[in-house]
C-alpha positions as YAML, in Angstrom:
chain: A
units: angstrom
residues:
- id: 1
  name: MET
  ca: [-16.94, 5.95, 55.01]
- id: 2
  name: THR
  ca: [-14.25, 8.86, 55.17]
- id: 3
  name: LYS
  ca: [-13.61, 10.35, 51.72]
- id: 4
  name: VAL
  ca: [-9.94, 11.30, 51.29]
- id: 5
  name: LEU
  ca: [-7.77, 13.17, 48.82]
- id: 6
  name: ILE
  ca: [-4.11, 12.71, 48.69]
- id: 7
  name: THR
  ca: [-2.70, 15.23, 46.33]
- id: 8
  name: GLY
  ca: [1.25, 13.91, 45.28]
- id: 9
  name: GLY
  ca: [-0.32, 10.76, 45.91]
- id: 10
  name: ALA
  ca: [1.88, 8.59, 43.84]
- id: 11
  name: GLY
  ca: [4.83, 9.74, 45.53]
- id: 12
  name: PHE
  ca: [7.05, 8.20, 48.28]
- id: 13
  name: LEU
  ca: [4.75, 9.27, 51.12]
- id: 14
  name: GLY
  ca: [1.55, 9.33, 49.31]
- id: 15
  name: ALA
  ca: [1.97, 5.63, 48.38]
- id: 16
  name: ASN
  ca: [2.52, 4.59, 51.76]
- id: 17
  name: LEU
  ca: [-0.59, 6.55, 53.01]
- id: 18
  name: ALA
  ca: [-2.78, 5.73, 50.66]
- id: 19
  name: ARG
  ca: [-1.93, 2.08, 51.82]
- id: 20
  name: ARG
  ca: [-2.85, 2.90, 55.46]
- id: 21
  name: LEU
  ca: [-6.10, 4.85, 54.76]
- id: 22
  name: VAL
  ca: [-7.50, 2.09, 52.54]
- id: 23
  name: LYS
  ca: [-6.66, -0.87, 54.90]
- id: 24
  name: GLU
  ca: [-8.45, 1.50, 57.55]
- id: 25
  name: GLY
  ca: [-11.60, 1.61, 55.25]
- id: 26
  name: CYS
  ca: [-11.18, 5.15, 53.48]
- id: 27
  name: GLN
  ca: [-12.36, 5.95, 50.17]
- id: 28
  name: VAL
  ca: [-9.08, 7.36, 48.67]
- id: 29
  name: THR
  ca: [-8.67, 9.37, 45.44]
- id: 30
  name: VAL
  ca: [-5.24, 10.15, 44.56]
- id: 31
  name: LEU
  ca: [-4.14, 13.14, 42.35]
- id: 32
  name: ASP
  ca: [-0.49, 13.27, 40.92]
- id: 33
  name: ASN
  ca: [0.88, 14.76, 37.90]
- id: 34
  name: LEU
  ca: [3.84, 11.97, 37.80]
- id: 35
  name: TYR
  ca: [6.48, 14.63, 37.85]
- id: 36
  name: THR
  ca: [8.43, 12.29, 40.74]
- id: 37
  name: GLY
  ca: [5.50, 9.96, 41.46]
- id: 38
  name: ARG
  ca: [5.11, 6.45, 39.89]
- id: 39
  name: LEU
  ca: [1.81, 4.60, 39.31]
- id: 40
  name: SER
  ca: [3.89, 1.51, 40.20]
- id: 41
  name: ASN
  ca: [4.02, 2.61, 43.73]
- id: 42
  name: LEU
  ca: [0.16, 2.23, 43.81]
- id: 43
  name: GLU
  ca: [-0.04, -1.01, 42.53]
- id: 44
  name: GLY
  ca: [-2.71, -3.27, 43.93]
- id: 45
  name: VAL
  ca: [-4.08, -0.33, 46.08]
- id: 46
  name: PRO
  ca: [-7.63, 0.51, 45.24]
- id: 47
  name: VAL
  ca: [-7.73, 4.05, 44.65]
- id: 48
  name: THR
  ca: [-9.15, 6.59, 42.29]
- id: 49
  name: PHE
  ca: [-6.49, 8.02, 40.16]
- id: 50
  name: ILE
  ca: [-6.61, 11.32, 38.66]
- id: 51
  name: GLN
  ca: [-3.71, 12.60, 36.46]
- id: 52
  name: GLN
  ca: [-3.10, 16.24, 36.96]
- id: 53
  name: ASP
  ca: [-1.10, 19.10, 38.07]
- id: 54
  name: VAL
  ca: [-1.94, 20.49, 41.53]
- id: 55
  name: ARG
  ca: [-1.31, 23.72, 39.79]
- id: 56
  name: GLU
  ca: [-4.50, 23.72, 38.02]
- id: 57
  name: PRO
  ca: [-7.96, 23.82, 39.73]
- id: 58
  name: ILE
  ca: [-9.00, 20.42, 41.55]
- id: 59
  name: PRO
  ca: [-11.90, 18.71, 40.20]
- id: 60
  name: GLU
  ca: [-15.07, 19.20, 42.46]
- id: 61
  name: ALA
  ca: [-16.01, 16.50, 45.07]
- id: 62
  name: ASP
  ca: [-17.03, 16.01, 48.42]
- id: 63
  name: TYR
  ca: [-13.71, 15.12, 50.78]
- id: 64
  name: ASP
  ca: [-13.51, 14.87, 54.33]
- id: 65
  name: VAL
  ca: [-9.82, 15.25, 54.35]
- id: 66
  name: ILE
  ca: [-7.05, 16.70, 52.04]
- id: 67
  name: TYR
  ca: [-3.59, 15.51, 52.32]
- id: 68
  name: ASN
  ca: [-1.67, 17.89, 50.66]
- id: 69
  name: LEU
  ca: [1.76, 16.20, 49.68]
- id: 70
  name: ALA
  ca: [2.14, 17.45, 46.00]
- id: 71
  name: CYS
  ca: [5.87, 18.90, 45.67]
- id: 72
  name: PRO
  ca: [9.06, 17.36, 44.42]
- id: 73
  name: ALA
  ca: [10.97, 16.88, 47.94]
- id: 74
  name: SER
  ca: [14.56, 15.91, 47.28]
- id: 75
  name: PRO
  ca: [17.05, 18.67, 45.93]
- id: 76
  name: PRO
  ca: [17.94, 17.36, 42.85]
- id: 77
  name: HIS
  ca: [13.95, 17.24, 41.94]
- id: 78
  name: TYR
  ca: [13.09, 20.14, 43.47]
- id: 79
  name: GLN
  ca: [16.32, 22.32, 41.90]
- id: 80
  name: ARG
  ca: [15.64, 20.75, 38.30]
- id: 81
  name: GLU
  ca: [12.85, 23.19, 37.43]
- id: 82
  name: SER
  ca: [12.87, 25.37, 40.31]
- id: 83
  name: LEU
  ca: [9.94, 27.50, 39.01]
- id: 84
  name: PHE
  ca: [7.68, 24.69, 38.59]
- id: 85
  name: THR
  ca: [8.69, 23.66, 42.24]
- id: 86
  name: LEU
  ca: [7.59, 27.09, 43.94]
- id: 87
  name: LEU
  ca: [4.57, 27.84, 41.85]
- id: 88
  name: THR
  ca: [3.35, 23.90, 43.02]
- id: 89
  name: CYS
  ca: [4.10, 25.10, 46.39]
- id: 90
  name: ILE
  ca: [1.99, 28.55, 45.84]
- id: 91
  name: ASP
  ca: [-0.75, 27.65, 43.32]
- id: 92
  name: GLY
  ca: [-1.03, 24.04, 44.40]
- id: 93
  name: MET
  ca: [-1.57, 25.21, 48.03]
- id: 94
  name: ARG
  ca: [-4.20, 27.70, 47.09]
- id: 95
  name: ASN
  ca: [-5.96, 24.67, 44.74]
- id: 96
  name: VAL
  ca: [-6.27, 22.64, 47.98]
- id: 97
  name: LEU
  ca: [-7.58, 25.27, 49.75]
- id: 98
  name: GLU
  ca: [-10.20, 26.67, 47.76]
- id: 99
  name: LEU
  ca: [-11.39, 22.99, 47.18]
- id: 100
  name: ALA
  ca: [-11.28, 22.44, 51.15]
- id: 101
  name: ARG
  ca: [-13.06, 25.86, 51.67]
- id: 102
  name: ARG
  ca: [-16.29, 24.73, 49.14]
- id: 103
  name: CYS
  ca: [-16.41, 20.69, 50.62]
- id: 104
  name: LYS
  ca: [-15.51, 22.02, 54.41]
- id: 105
  name: ALA
  ca: [-12.48, 19.20, 54.41]
- id: 106
  name: ILE
  ca: [-9.64, 19.15, 56.86]
- id: 107
  name: VAL
  ca: [-6.50, 19.80, 55.14]
- id: 108
  name: ILE
  ca: [-3.22, 18.30, 56.22]
- id: 109
  name: HIS
  ca: [-0.52, 20.18, 54.59]
- id: 110
  name: ALA
  ca: [3.05, 18.75, 54.21]
- id: 111
  name: SER
  ca: [5.38, 21.04, 55.39]
- id: 112
  name: THR
  ca: [9.07, 20.67, 55.96]
- id: 113
  name: SER
  ca: [11.71, 21.28, 58.23]
- id: 114
  name: GLU
  ca: [13.61, 23.51, 55.39]
- id: 115
  name: ILE
  ca: [11.19, 25.89, 56.86]
- id: 116
  name: TYR
  ca: [13.86, 26.37, 59.41]
- id: 117
  name: GLY
  ca: [16.69, 26.81, 56.70]
- id: 118
  name: ASP
  ca: [20.26, 26.44, 58.06]
- id: 119
  name: PRO
  ca: [19.28, 27.03, 61.53]
- id: 120
  name: GLU
  ca: [20.39, 28.83, 64.55]
- id: 121
  name: VAL
  ca: [18.50, 27.27, 67.27]
- id: 122
  name: HIS
  ca: [18.76, 23.55, 67.91]
- id: 123
  name: PRO
  ca: [16.80, 21.56, 67.98]
- id: 124
  name: GLN
  ca: [14.08, 23.42, 66.29]
- id: 125
  name: PRO
  ca: [10.94, 23.98, 67.71]
- id: 126
  name: GLU
  ca: [7.72, 25.13, 66.31]
- id: 127
  name: ARG
  ca: [8.08, 28.95, 67.62]
- id: 128
  name: TYR
  ca: [11.33, 29.08, 65.68]
- id: 129
  name: TRP
  ca: [11.12, 31.46, 62.73]
- id: 130
  name: GLY
  ca: [14.00, 29.64, 60.84]
- id: 131
  name: HIS
  ca: [17.17, 31.07, 59.16]
- id: 132
  name: VAL
  ca: [16.51, 30.91, 55.47]
- id: 133
  name: ASN
  ca: [18.20, 32.62, 52.47]
- id: 134
  name: THR
  ca: [15.61, 33.89, 50.19]
- id: 135
  name: LEU
  ca: [17.82, 33.88, 47.27]
- id: 136
  name: GLY
  ca: [19.86, 30.55, 47.51]
- id: 137
  name: ILE
  ca: [19.67, 27.59, 45.25]
- id: 138
  name: ARG
  ca: [17.15, 26.01, 47.87]
- id: 139
  name: SER
  ca: [15.04, 28.89, 48.25]
- id: 140
  name: CYS
  ca: [12.30, 28.02, 45.43]
- id: 141
  name: TYR
  ca: [11.45, 24.92, 47.80]
- id: 142
  name: ASP
  ca: [11.95, 26.73, 51.32]
- id: 143
  name: GLU
  ca: [10.25, 29.62, 50.69]
- id: 144
  name: GLY
  ca: [7.69, 28.26, 48.87]
- id: 145
  name: LYS
  ca: [6.73, 25.97, 51.72]
- id: 146
  name: ARG
  ca: [7.09, 29.14, 53.91]
- id: 147
  name: VAL
  ca: [4.50, 31.17, 51.33]
- id: 148
  name: ALA
  ca: [2.38, 27.75, 51.54]
- id: 149
  name: GLU
  ca: [2.19, 27.96, 55.36]
- id: 150
  name: THR
  ca: [1.22, 31.63, 55.38]
- id: 151
  name: LEU
  ca: [-1.72, 31.10, 52.60]
- id: 152
  name: SER
  ca: [-2.98, 28.49, 55.00]
- id: 153
  name: LEU
  ca: [-3.07, 31.06, 57.94]
- id: 154
  name: GLU
  ca: [-4.97, 33.55, 55.73]
- id: 155
  name: TYR
  ca: [-7.63, 31.19, 54.70]
- id: 156
  name: ALA
  ca: [-8.16, 29.77, 57.97]
- id: 157
  name: ARG
  ca: [-8.58, 33.67, 58.77]
- id: 158
  name: ALA
  ca: [-10.59, 34.55, 56.06]
- id: 159
  name: TYR
  ca: [-12.82, 31.70, 55.51]
- id: 160
  name: GLY
  ca: [-12.20, 29.38, 58.63]
- id: 161
  name: VAL
  ca: [-10.71, 26.57, 56.66]
- id: 162
  name: ASP
  ca: [-9.47, 23.79, 58.70]
- id: 163
  name: VAL
  ca: [-5.81, 23.71, 57.90]
- id: 164
  name: ARG
  ca: [-3.04, 21.53, 59.85]
- id: 165
  name: LEU
  ca: [0.37, 21.94, 59.06]
- id: 166
  name: VAL
  ca: [2.99, 19.07, 59.42]
- id: 167
  name: ARG
  ca: [6.66, 19.88, 59.38]
- id: 168
  name: ILE
  ca: [8.45, 16.90, 58.20]
- id: 169
  name: PHE
  ca: [11.94, 16.08, 59.00]
- id: 170
  name: ASN
  ca: [14.00, 13.79, 56.62]
- id: 171
  name: THR
  ca: [11.69, 10.65, 56.04]
- id: 172
  name: TYR
  ca: [12.85, 7.25, 54.53]
- id: 173
  name: GLY
  ca: [11.50, 3.77, 53.81]
- id: 174
  name: PRO
  ca: [9.80, 1.54, 51.15]
- id: 175
  name: TYR
  ca: [8.55, 3.22, 48.18]
- id: 176
  name: MET
  ca: [11.40, 6.02, 47.68]
- id: 177
  name: ASP
  ca: [12.50, 6.58, 44.45]
- id: 178
  name: PRO
  ca: [15.70, 5.33, 43.93]
- id: 179
  name: LYS
  ca: [16.82, 8.24, 41.67]
- id: 180
  name: ASP
  ca: [15.56, 10.74, 44.07]
- id: 181
  name: GLY
  ca: [19.04, 11.67, 45.15]
- id: 182
  name: ARG
  ca: [18.27, 11.67, 49.02]
- id: 183
  name: VAL
  ca: [20.99, 10.61, 51.15]
- id: 184
  name: VAL
  ca: [19.38, 7.29, 52.66]
- id: 185
  name: SER
  ca: [18.70, 6.00, 48.98]
- id: 186
  name: ASN
  ca: [21.86, 7.01, 47.72]
- id: 187
  name: PHE
  ca: [23.85, 5.53, 50.38]
- id: 188
  name: ILE
  ca: [21.92, 2.53, 50.20]
- id: 189
  name: LEU
  ca: [22.25, 2.11, 46.29]
- id: 190
  name: GLN
  ca: [25.62, 2.50, 46.28]
- id: 191
  name: ALA
  ca: [26.31, 0.07, 49.16]
- id: 192
  name: LEU
  ca: [24.19, -2.62, 47.21]
- id: 193
  name: LYS
  ca: [26.00, -1.82, 43.89]
- id: 194
  name: ASN
  ca: [29.65, -1.49, 45.99]
- id: 195
  name: GLU
  ca: [30.03, 1.70, 44.79]
- id: 196
  name: ALA
  ca: [31.72, 4.58, 46.60]
- id: 197
  name: PHE
  ca: [29.81, 6.71, 49.11]
- id: 198
  name: THR
  ca: [29.69, 10.57, 48.29]
- id: 199
  name: LEU
  ca: [29.85, 12.42, 51.62]
- id: 200
  name: PHE
  ca: [29.28, 16.42, 51.08]
- id: 201
  name: GLY
  ca: [31.73, 18.73, 53.13]
- id: 202
  name: THR
  ca: [33.24, 16.82, 55.92]
- id: 203
  name: GLY
  ca: [30.25, 14.42, 56.24]
- id: 204
  name: GLU
  ca: [29.92, 15.65, 59.85]
- id: 205
  name: GLN
  ca: [26.77, 17.79, 59.32]
- id: 206
  name: THR
  ca: [23.85, 15.87, 60.80]
- id: 207
  name: ARG
  ca: [20.05, 15.05, 60.26]
- id: 208
  name: SER
  ca: [17.26, 13.23, 62.35]
- id: 209
  name: PHE
  ca: [15.99, 10.35, 60.23]
- id: 210
  name: GLN
  ca: [12.25, 9.12, 60.52]
- id: 211
  name: PHE
  ca: [10.69, 5.82, 59.35]
- id: 212
  name: VAL
  ca: [7.85, 6.41, 57.41]
- id: 213
  name: ASP
  ca: [5.45, 4.44, 59.19]
- id: 214
  name: ASP
  ca: [5.90, 6.61, 62.33]
- id: 215
  name: LEU
  ca: [5.18, 9.63, 60.04]
- id: 216
  name: ILE
  ca: [1.66, 8.11, 58.69]
- id: 217
  name: ASP
  ca: [1.03, 7.36, 62.17]
- id: 218
  name: ALA
  ca: [1.03, 11.22, 63.05]
- id: 219
  name: PHE
  ca: [-0.76, 12.11, 59.78]
- id: 220
  name: VAL
  ca: [-3.64, 9.91, 60.70]
- id: 221
  name: LEU
  ca: [-3.74, 11.12, 64.77]
- id: 222
  name: TYR
  ca: [-3.28, 14.24, 63.37]
- id: 223
  name: ALA
  ca: [-6.67, 14.38, 60.94]
- id: 224
  name: GLN
  ca: [-8.55, 12.47, 63.90]
- id: 225
  name: LYS
  ca: [-8.36, 15.42, 66.17]
- id: 226
  name: THR
  ca: [-11.46, 17.91, 66.07]
- id: 227
  name: ALA
  ca: [-10.97, 21.49, 65.04]
- id: 228
  name: ALA
  ca: [-12.11, 22.45, 68.86]
- id: 229
  name: GLU
  ca: [-9.08, 20.27, 70.04]
- id: 230
  name: CYS
  ca: [-6.61, 22.01, 67.89]
- id: 231
  name: ARG
  ca: [-7.85, 25.72, 68.60]
- id: 232
  name: ALA
  ca: [-7.92, 24.75, 72.38]
- id: 233
  name: PHE
  ca: [-4.11, 23.45, 72.00]
- id: 234
  name: PHE
  ca: [-2.79, 25.72, 69.90]
- id: 235
  name: SER
  ca: [-4.40, 28.69, 71.25]
- id: 236
  name: GLU
  ca: [-2.89, 27.88, 74.72]
- id: 237
  name: LYS
  ca: [0.78, 27.72, 72.93]
- id: 238
  name: GLY
  ca: [0.09, 31.17, 71.49]
- id: 239
  name: VAL
  ca: [-0.10, 29.69, 67.50]
- id: 240
  name: THR
  ca: [-2.87, 30.87, 65.11]
- id: 241
  name: LEU
  ca: [-2.59, 27.82, 63.30]
- id: 242
  name: PRO
  ca: [-1.97, 23.92, 64.29]
- id: 243
  name: VAL
  ca: [1.18, 23.22, 63.12]
- id: 244
  name: LEU
  ca: [3.55, 20.36, 64.50]
- id: 245
  name: ASN
  ca: [7.20, 18.85, 64.08]
- id: 246
  name: VAL
  ca: [7.08, 15.63, 63.24]
- id: 247
  name: GLY
  ca: [10.60, 13.61, 62.87]
- id: 248
  name: ASN
  ca: [12.73, 11.33, 64.80]
- id: 249
  name: PRO
  ca: [15.27, 13.04, 67.14]
- id: 250
  name: GLY
  ca: [17.93, 10.65, 67.13]
- id: 251
  name: GLU
  ca: [20.43, 13.02, 65.45]
- id: 252
  name: PHE
  ca: [23.45, 11.18, 63.32]
- id: 253
  name: THR
  ca: [26.20, 12.43, 61.15]
- id: 254
  name: MET
  ca: [26.29, 11.68, 57.61]
- id: 255
  name: ARG
  ca: [29.24, 9.75, 58.14]
- id: 256
  name: GLU
  ca: [27.60, 8.07, 61.10]
- id: 257
  name: LEU
  ca: [24.39, 7.30, 58.91]
- id: 258
  name: ALA
  ca: [26.80, 5.71, 56.21]
- id: 259
  name: GLU
  ca: [28.75, 3.40, 58.84]
- id: 260
  name: THR
  ca: [25.51, 2.12, 60.14]
- id: 261
  name: ILE
  ca: [24.68, 1.21, 56.36]
- id: 262
  name: LEU
  ca: [27.87, -0.50, 55.94]
- id: 263
  name: ARG
  ca: [27.39, -2.30, 59.11]
- id: 264
  name: LEU
  ca: [23.81, -3.84, 57.80]
- id: 265
  name: LEU
  ca: [25.63, -4.93, 54.44]
- id: 266
  name: PRO
  ca: [28.77, -6.53, 55.85]
- id: 267
  name: ASP
  ca: [29.81, -7.99, 52.00]
- id: 268
  name: CYS
  ca: [29.84, -4.62, 50.85]
- id: 269
  name: THR
  ca: [33.25, -3.10, 49.70]
- id: 270
  name: SER
  ca: [31.97, 0.63, 49.39]
- id: 271
  name: ALA
  ca: [34.87, 3.41, 50.32]
- id: 272
  name: MET
  ca: [33.93, 6.87, 50.90]
- id: 273
  name: THR
  ca: [34.73, 9.60, 49.03]
- id: 274
  name: TYR
  ca: [34.21, 13.45, 49.63]
- id: 275
  name: ALA
  ca: [32.55, 16.22, 47.26]
- id: 276
  name: PRO
  ca: [32.09, 20.40, 48.32]
- id: 277
  name: LEU
  ca: [28.99, 20.95, 50.47]
- id: 278
  name: PRO
  ca: [26.27, 22.21, 48.30]
- id: 279
  name: GLY
  ca: [24.92, 25.95, 48.89]
- id: 280
  name: ASP
  ca: [22.78, 26.84, 52.15]
- id: 281
  name: ASP
  ca: [22.94, 23.05, 53.22]
- id: 282
  name: PRO
  ca: [21.75, 22.91, 56.78]
- id: 283
  name: LYS
  ca: [24.52, 21.87, 59.34]
- id: 284
  name: ARG
  ca: [22.51, 20.55, 61.96]
- id: 285
  name: ARG
  ca: [18.89, 19.50, 61.99]
- id: 286
  name: ARG
  ca: [16.89, 17.82, 64.85]
- id: 287
  name: PRO
  ca: [13.35, 18.36, 65.22]
- id: 288
  name: ASP
  ca: [11.59, 19.10, 68.98]
- id: 289
  name: ASN
  ca: [8.49, 16.91, 69.36]
- id: 290
  name: THR
  ca: [7.44, 18.09, 72.21]
- id: 291
  name: TRP
  ca: [4.09, 19.51, 70.85]
- id: 292
  name: ALA
  ca: [3.30, 16.17, 68.93]
- id: 293
  name: LYS
  ca: [3.56, 13.98, 71.76]
- id: 294
  name: ASP
  ca: [1.69, 16.26, 74.12]
- id: 295
  name: PHE
  ca: [-1.27, 16.76, 71.34]
- id: 296
  name: LEU
  ca: [-1.22, 13.53, 69.41]
- id: 297
  name: GLY
  ca: [0.44, 11.21, 71.98]
- id: 298
  name: TRP
  ca: [2.73, 10.67, 69.40]
- id: 299
  name: ALA
  ca: [6.36, 9.53, 69.49]
- id: 300
  name: PRO
  ca: [8.69, 7.55, 66.74]
- id: 301
  name: ARG
  ca: [8.68, 3.86, 67.54]
- id: 302
  name: VAL
  ca: [11.07, 2.72, 64.44]
- id: 303
  name: PRO
  ca: [14.85, 2.84, 65.46]
- id: 304
  name: LEU
  ca: [17.25, 3.78, 62.63]
- id: 305
  name: GLU
  ca: [18.58, 0.40, 62.00]
- id: 306
  name: GLU
  ca: [15.19, -1.31, 61.87]
- id: 307
  name: GLY
  ca: [13.91, 1.08, 59.50]
- id: 308
  name: LEU
  ca: [17.17, 0.81, 57.28]
- id: 309
  name: LYS
  ca: [16.64, -2.93, 57.00]
- id: 310
  name: ALA
  ca: [13.22, -2.74, 55.84]
- id: 311
  name: THR
  ca: [14.20, 0.14, 53.19]
- id: 312
  name: ILE
  ca: [17.10, -1.99, 52.22]
- id: 313
  name: ALA
  ca: [14.64, -4.94, 51.67]
- id: 314
  name: TYR
  ca: [12.88, -2.71, 49.49]
- id: 315
  name: PHE
  ca: [15.83, -1.16, 47.26]
- id: 316
  name: ARG
  ca: [17.14, -4.86, 46.71]
- id: 317
  name: THR
  ca: [13.72, -5.56, 44.81]
- id: 318
  name: THR
  ca: [14.47, -2.30, 42.62]
- id: 319
  name: LEU
  ca: [17.70, -3.57, 41.43]
...
């Protein structure tokens, strides 16, 4: 039986991942300080739960795979206590790597498309170094995630830790926190309550929206690869550490997202209002998924409208 640790496992992604792994027969342990995670997300899921901050040394145990998902991921959450966010990225990553070093586990680390900042290259391939403001309002998260990638590289070099990075593009679906401030959850809840949609700037900035089941598929496929397979594929690409973009390449403006949700909720009477664009908000965002397709045989399967219908159904249960 595969023994798995999910840090941040009571959050949106962790809850979906835990369900999938339990169904596949894995023995799952979840570590979460419940800063943004919720125990209700794991209701009915047979996992071992440890309430602890990932910034503290992780209790010794033997794991085959560690999924490091521990970090606030929505701007309102990660900006609320920016130093906490930064140290979660850095100290948390180090504690995960130290544990993996001792028990020789594979680490699947949840990095982010925010690595690329407000990109000057479109779509964004893994070789792109990014365009990030180190002193901006988002830098606690952006730079924290970049440092976590560097820590992963150095532990791989120094100790041979098997670390695999996933640069996650905007993901949505059931078990999102209704109050997390992300655009999909905001728009759906505003529509269900017939409240005005808030569009920032002109609403023409773009994102690529990935349904959570597609991301979990990629996580599982990545963990199933051998270290030798990773070395062979990424050495050929000239990359020193396995790193994959995982996102849906469909690109939508914020206005198009709002219009799609309104179309799915024809009784909604919400209007659109506008607010100033937040600092360092990326203007365009779309993944180049070529490597994930070539290495994992992975591609997103869930179209936006289908995924939104499932997410709307979930949020109806939260009202």
